[in-house]
C-alpha positions as CSV (number, residue, x, y, z in Angstrom):
1,M,-19.5,-2.8,-12.8
2,I,-17.3,0.1,-13.9
3,K,-19.1,3.4,-13.9
4,P,-17.3,6.2,-15.7
5,D,-17.4,9.6,-14.1
6,N,-15.8,13.0,-14.6
7,L,-12.4,11.7,-13.5
8,G,-12.2,8.6,-15.7
9,P,-11.3,5.9,-16.5
10,E,-9.5,7.1,-19.6
11,K,-8.4,3.6,-20.8
12,L,-9.6,0.1,-20.0
13,I,-7.3,-2.5,-21.5
14,E,-7.4,-6.3,-21.5
15,V,-4.6,-8.3,-23.1
16,Y,-4.1,-12.0,-23.9
17,D,-1.1,-14.0,-25.2
18,Q,-2.0,-17.5,-26.4
19,E,1.6,-18.7,-26.4
20,T,2.2,-18.0,-22.7
21,G,-1.3,-18.1,-21.4
22,M,-1.0,-14.5,-20.2
23,H,-4.2,-12.7,-19.4
24,G,-3.8,-9.2,-18.0
25,F,-5.5,-5.9,-17.4
26,L,-4.4,-2.3,-17.4
27,V,-6.5,0.7,-16.3
28,I,-5.4,4.3,-17.0
29,D,-7.9,6.1,-14.7
30,N,-6.8,9.7,-14.9
31,T,-3.7,11.6,-16.2
32,W,-4.5,15.2,-15.4
33,L,-1.6,15.5,-13.1
34,G,0.8,13.4,-15.1
35,V,1.6,9.9,-16.4
36,A,-0.5,7.2,-14.6
37,K,1.3,5.4,-11.8
38,G,0.3,2.3,-10.0
39,G,1.5,-1.3,-9.2
40,L,1.3,-4.6,-11.0
41,R,-0.4,-7.4,-9.1
42,M,-0.6,-11.1,-9.8
43,T,-3.5,-13.0,-8.3
44,P,-5.8,-15.8,-9.5
45,G,-8.9,-13.7,-9.3
46,V,-7.8,-10.2,-10.4
47,S,-10.3,-8.6,-12.7
48,L,-10.8,-5.5,-14.7
49,E,-13.2,-4.1,-12.1
50,E,-10.7,-4.7,-9.3
51,V,-7.9,-3.0,-11.3
52,F,-10.2,0.0,-12.0
53,Q,-11.0,0.4,-8.3
54,L,-7.3,0.3,-7.4
55,A,-6.5,2.7,-10.2
56,R,-9.0,5.2,-8.8
57,V,-7.4,4.9,-5.4
58,M,-4.1,5.7,-7.1
59,T,-5.6,8.8,-8.7
60,Y,-6.5,10.1,-5.3
61,K,-3.4,8.9,-3.6
62,N,-1.0,10.6,-6.0
63,A,-3.0,13.8,-6.0
64,L,-3.1,13.8,-2.2
65,A,0.6,13.2,-2.0
66,G,1.3,16.2,-4.3
67,L,3.0,14.1,-7.0
68,P,2.9,14.8,-10.7
69,F,1.4,11.4,-11.3
70,G,-2.0,10.2,-12.5
71,G,-3.7,7.1,-11.4
72,G,-3.3,3.7,-13.0
73,K,-3.1,0.0,-12.1
74,S,-2.4,-3.3,-13.7
75,G,-2.9,-7.0,-13.0
76,I,-2.1,-10.4,-14.4
77,V,-4.3,-13.4,-13.7
78,A,-2.0,-16.0,-12.1
79,N,-1.8,-18.3,-9.2
80,V,1.9,-17.7,-8.3
81,K,1.9,-20.6,-5.8
82,K,1.3,-23.1,-8.6
83,I,3.7,-21.9,-11.2
84,S,7.5,-21.8,-11.3
85,L,9.4,-18.6,-10.9
86,E,10.5,-18.7,-14.5
87,E,6.8,-19.2,-15.6
88,K,5.9,-16.2,-13.5
89,F,8.7,-14.1,-15.1
90,E,7.5,-15.3,-18.5
91,L,4.0,-13.9,-17.8
92,I,5.4,-10.6,-16.7
93,R,7.6,-10.3,-19.8
94,S,4.6,-11.1,-22.0
95,F,2.4,-8.5,-20.3
96,S,5.1,-5.9,-20.4
97,K,5.5,-6.3,-24.2
98,A,1.7,-6.3,-24.7
99,I,1.4,-2.8,-23.1
100,S,4.8,-1.4,-24.2
101,H,3.1,1.1,-26.5
102,L,1.6,2.8,-23.4
103,C,4.5,2.2,-21.0
104,P,6.3,4.4,-19.9
105,A,4.6,7.1,-22.0
106,V,1.2,6.8,-20.3
107,Y,1.7,4.3,-17.5
108,I,4.5,3.4,-15.1
109,A,4.3,0.1,-13.3
110,G,5.5,-0.8,-9.8
111,P,5.5,-3.6,-7.2
112,D,2.1,-4.8,-5.8
113,V,0.6,-8.1,-4.6
114,N,3.0,-10.9,-5.5
115,T,5.5,-8.7,-7.4
116,G,8.7,-7.0,-6.1
117,E,12.0,-5.9,-7.3
118,R,12.8,-9.0,-9.3
119,E,9.5,-8.8,-11.2
120,M,10.1,-5.1,-11.9
121,A,13.5,-6.0,-13.3
122,E,11.9,-8.5,-15.7
123,F,9.2,-5.9,-16.6
124,V,11.7,-3.2,-17.6
125,R,14.0,-5.6,-19.5
126,A,11.0,-6.8,-21.6
127,N,9.8,-3.2,-22.1
128,G,13.3,-1.8,-23.0
129,S,13.0,1.3,-20.8
130,L,14.2,1.6,-17.3
131,K,11.5,4.3,-16.8
132,A,8.8,1.7,-17.4
133,A,8.6,0.7,-13.8
134,T,9.8,1.8,-10.3
135,G,10.7,-0.4,-7.4
136,K,13.5,-1.9,-9.4
137,P,16.6,-3.5,-7.8
138,A,19.1,-1.1,-6.3
139,D,21.8,-2.1,-8.8
140,M,19.7,-1.5,-11.8
141,C,20.9,1.9,-12.9
142,V,20.9,4.1,-16.0
143,K,24.6,4.2,-15.5
144,P,26.7,3.2,-12.5
145,G,25.6,5.1,-9.4
146,V,23.1,7.3,-11.3
147,E,19.3,7.0,-11.4
148,C,19.3,3.6,-9.7
149,G,16.3,1.5,-8.5
150,I,14.8,1.9,-5.1
151,P,13.0,-1.4,-4.3
152,H,10.0,-1.3,-2.1
153,E,11.9,-4.0,-0.1
154,F,13.7,-0.9,1.4
155,G,10.5,-0.5,3.4
156,S,9.1,2.9,2.2
157,T,5.5,2.0,2.7
158,G,6.0,0.7,6.2
159,F,8.1,3.7,7.0
160,G,5.3,5.9,5.8
161,V,2.8,4.2,7.9
162,V,4.9,4.9,11.0
163,Q,5.2,8.6,10.0
164,V,1.4,8.7,9.8
165,I,1.1,7.3,13.3
166,L,3.6,9.6,14.8
167,E,1.9,12.7,13.2
168,V,-1.6,11.5,14.3
169,L,-0.4,11.0,17.9
170,T,1.3,14.5,17.9
171,F,-1.9,16.0,16.6
172,L,-3.8,14.3,19.4
173,G,-1.3,15.2,22.1
174,K,-0.3,11.6,22.7
175,N,3.0,9.8,22.9
176,I,3.9,6.6,21.0
177,K,5.7,5.1,24.0
178,G,3.7,2.3,25.5
179,M,0.9,2.5,22.9
180,K,-0.5,-1.0,22.3
181,V,-0.4,-1.9,18.6
182,A,-1.8,-4.8,16.6
183,I,-0.5,-5.4,13.0
184,A,-2.6,-7.6,10.7
185,G,-0.2,-8.8,8.0
186,F,3.6,-9.5,8.3
187,G,4.7,-8.9,4.7
188,N,6.8,-6.0,3.4
189,V,4.6,-3.3,5.0
190,G,3.8,-5.0,8.3
191,T,7.4,-6.1,9.0
192,F,8.9,-2.7,8.6
193,A,6.0,-1.0,10.6
194,A,6.5,-3.5,13.4
195,S,10.3,-3.0,13.6
196,L,10.1,0.8,13.4
197,L,7.3,1.1,15.9
198,D,9.1,-1.2,18.3
199,Q,12.1,1.1,18.0
200,Q,9.9,4.1,18.8
201,G,8.8,2.5,22.1
202,A,5.4,1.2,21.1
203,K,4.2,-2.1,22.5
204,I,3.4,-4.6,19.7
205,I,0.9,-7.0,21.3
206,A,-0.4,-8.9,18.3
207,I,0.9,-9.8,14.8
208,S,-0.9,-11.9,12.3
209,D,-0.1,-13.6,9.0
210,S,-2.1,-15.9,6.7
211,S,-1.7,-18.8,9.3
212,G,-3.0,-17.0,12.3
213,T,-2.2,-14.5,15.1
214,T,0.4,-14.4,17.8
215,Y,-0.8,-12.4,20.8
216,N,0.8,-11.3,24.1
217,P,-0.9,-8.5,26.0
218,E,2.5,-7.7,27.7
219,G,4.1,-7.1,24.4
220,L,5.8,-9.3,21.8
221,N,9.5,-9.6,21.2
222,V,9.5,-8.3,17.7
223,Q,13.0,-9.5,16.8
224,K,12.0,-13.0,18.0
225,I,8.9,-12.9,15.7
226,F,11.2,-12.2,12.8
227,D,13.3,-15.2,13.7
228,V,10.3,-17.4,14.1
229,K,8.8,-16.3,10.8
230,R,12.1,-17.0,9.0
231,E,12.7,-20.4,10.6
232,K,9.1,-21.7,10.9
233,G,7.3,-19.8,8.1
234,T,4.6,-18.3,10.4
235,V,4.3,-16.0,13.3
236,V,2.0,-18.4,15.1
237,A,5.0,-20.6,15.8
238,N,6.1,-18.0,18.4
239,P,6.4,-19.9,21.7
240,D,5.8,-16.7,23.8
241,G,2.4,-15.8,22.4
242,E,-1.1,-17.0,22.5
243,K,-2.2,-18.6,19.2
244,L,-5.3,-17.1,17.7
245,K,-7.1,-17.1,14.4
246,N,-5.8,-14.5,12.0
247,E,-9.2,-12.7,12.0
248,D,-9.1,-12.5,15.8
249,I,-6.6,-9.7,15.6
250,F,-9.2,-7.2,14.6
251,T,-11.3,-7.7,17.8
252,L,-8.8,-7.8,20.6
253,N,-9.9,-5.7,23.6
254,N,-6.8,-3.8,24.6
255,V,-5.5,-2.4,21.3
256,D,-4.8,1.3,20.9
257,I,-3.7,1.3,17.3
258,L,-4.8,-1.3,14.7
259,I,-2.9,-1.6,11.4
260,P,-4.5,-3.7,8.7
261,A,-1.5,-4.2,6.5
262,A,-2.4,-7.1,4.2
263,L,-5.8,-7.7,2.6
264,G,-8.7,-5.4,1.7
265,G,-12.2,-5.8,3.1
266,V,-11.1,-7.4,6.4
267,I,-13.1,-5.0,8.7
268,T,-16.7,-5.2,7.7
269,S,-20.2,-4.7,9.2
270,K,-19.9,-8.3,10.6
271,N,-16.9,-7.7,12.8
272,A,-16.9,-3.9,13.3
273,K,-18.9,-4.3,16.5
274,G,-15.9,-6.1,18.0
275,V,-13.2,-3.7,17.0
276,R,-12.0,-1.8,20.0
277,A,-9.0,0.2,18.6
278,K,-9.4,3.9,18.8
279,I,-7.0,4.5,15.9
280,I,-7.1,2.5,12.7
281,V,-4.4,3.1,10.1
282,E,-5.2,1.6,6.7
283,A,-1.8,0.3,5.6
284,A,-3.5,-2.0,3.1
285,N,-5.7,-0.9,0.3
286,L,-9.4,-0.6,1.3
287,P,-9.2,-2.8,4.4
288,V,-12.2,-1.2,6.1
289,T,-15.5,-1.3,4.2
290,A,-17.6,1.8,4.0
291,D,-20.4,0.6,6.3
292,A,-17.9,-0.6,8.9
293,E,-16.1,2.8,8.7
294,A,-19.4,4.6,9.3
295,A,-20.2,2.5,12.3
296,L,-16.7,2.8,13.8
297,T,-16.6,6.5,13.3
298,R,-19.9,6.9,15.1
299,R,-18.3,5.1,18.0
300,G,-15.4,7.5,18.1
301,A,-12.7,5.6,16.2
302,L,-10.2,7.6,14.1
303,I,-9.6,6.0,10.7
304,I,-6.7,7.2,8.6
305,P,-7.5,6.2,5.0
306,D,-5.3,4.2,2.7
307,I,-4.8,7.0,0.3
308,I,-2.6,8.8,2.8
309,A,-1.6,5.9,5.2
310,N,0.2,3.8,2.6
311,A,1.4,6.5,0.3
312,G,5.0,6.0,1.3
313,G,5.3,3.4,-1.6
314,V,4.3,5.8,-4.3
315,I,6.3,8.7,-2.9
316,S,9.3,6.3,-3.0
317,S,8.4,5.6,-6.6
318,Y,8.5,9.3,-7.4
319,A,11.8,9.6,-5.7
320,E,13.2,6.8,-7.9
321,Y,11.6,8.3,-11.0
322,R,13.4,11.6,-10.2
323,G,16.8,9.8,-9.6
324,Y,16.9,10.4,-5.8
325,N,19.0,8.1,-3.6
326,P,17.4,6.2,-0.7
327,K,18.3,8.8,2.0
328,Q,16.6,11.5,-0.1
329,M,13.7,9.2,-0.6
330,F,13.0,8.6,3.1
331,K,13.3,12.3,3.8
332,L,10.7,13.0,1.1
333,V,8.3,10.3,2.4
334,E,8.5,11.7,5.9
335,R,8.0,15.3,4.8
336,K,5.1,14.7,2.5
337,I,3.3,12.2,4.8
338,K,3.5,14.3,7.9
339,R,2.4,17.5,6.1
340,N,-0.6,15.9,4.4
341,V,-1.7,14.0,7.5
342,R,-1.7,17.3,9.5
343,M,-3.6,19.0,6.7
344,I,-6.2,16.2,6.6
345,L,-6.7,16.1,10.4
346,E,-7.1,19.9,10.6
347,K,-9.6,19.9,7.8
348,S,-11.4,17.0,9.4
349,E,-11.6,18.7,12.8
350,N,-12.5,22.1,11.5
351,E,-15.3,20.9,9.1
352,K,-16.5,18.0,11.3
353,I,-16.0,15.5,8.6
354,T,-14.1,12.2,8.5
355,P,-10.4,12.1,7.6
356,R,-11.3,10.1,4.5
357,A,-13.8,12.8,3.4
358,A,-11.2,15.5,4.1
359,A,-8.5,13.6,2.1
360,L,-10.8,13.1,-0.9
361,E,-11.8,16.7,-0.9
362,I,-8.2,17.8,-1.0
363,A,-7.4,15.3,-3.7
364,R,-10.3,16.4,-5.8
365,E,-9.4,20.0,-5.5
366,R,-5.9,19.3,-6.7
367,L,-7.2,17.2,-9.6
368,N,-9.7,19.9,-10.7
369,R,-7.0,22.5,-10.6
370,A,-5.0,20.4,-13.0
371,K,-8.0,19.4,-15.3
372,K,-7.2,19.5,-19.0
373,F,-10.0,21.0,-20.9
């Protein structure tokens, strides 16, 4: 059930195309700060309610990141595992044309679940404007070498997650070296987070994907995990790790930092009692339910909310929108992430509230200052 409030939503749109079978949704939640920005996902069960919830997250995330973007999100109902790549592209082109009167004037798309740089290329071609989406291929430019795409495959979200962790540890007076880390999800975000944290000296002891978890309390060879994943299709084929269920990663005993980097709603009241990590960084959207977060916070866990933890992606989108190059993009992500994490943690500590409450207060303050009367 979508309950409008003082922030929005401004527009709830459902579109169909009988010829292609396309069924999609677009939610423009709030545009006080600027054009609505948020990704396009393709899943069998995506709904208007889900898209609205994610659009609201983008409203807060963009405000917290200090970007001149509002909050939006879109989705296409599709089981991408059961259709061909060309059929997938056909659905994206159909959806892009259906919302072209709003995009890019009111909404700018981007990569999300089951979409990446190739899908964004199809989206902007069908729309007719390169400004209609970010996360495009690097060779898709307004003119050669100018205002080119910065695909999320460059790893901006995972890079941002690592900047969050480094700033949190600095705030706590701790060092990343030797910290035991578990990463739930080995897609675009998890792979970059694992590689960068390994380079920083963290000890990655568990990694999971949809098939299960590979676990070694002495530390995994991250490069070997990449090789195994590429060759065998799953991290559980790693011969040097114990094979566990994918949900077991959340309740391992000796984890310092837990990074849910794939699905939402994976840490709930049912398994929160078994979570031992003292720091949880929400690289995925809404991976910790509200009741689980309350219980974990009472036990002393520090939870860094998704609206700051995975903001590297949308900051990268802004960099692309402004015509920055990848080097400029990474510098912008690092600067904005670290500054906002420090601000949230200081407010949380001073006011005795959770980091999420602090983050939401800051975001709402920025939105209210920009409110159009």
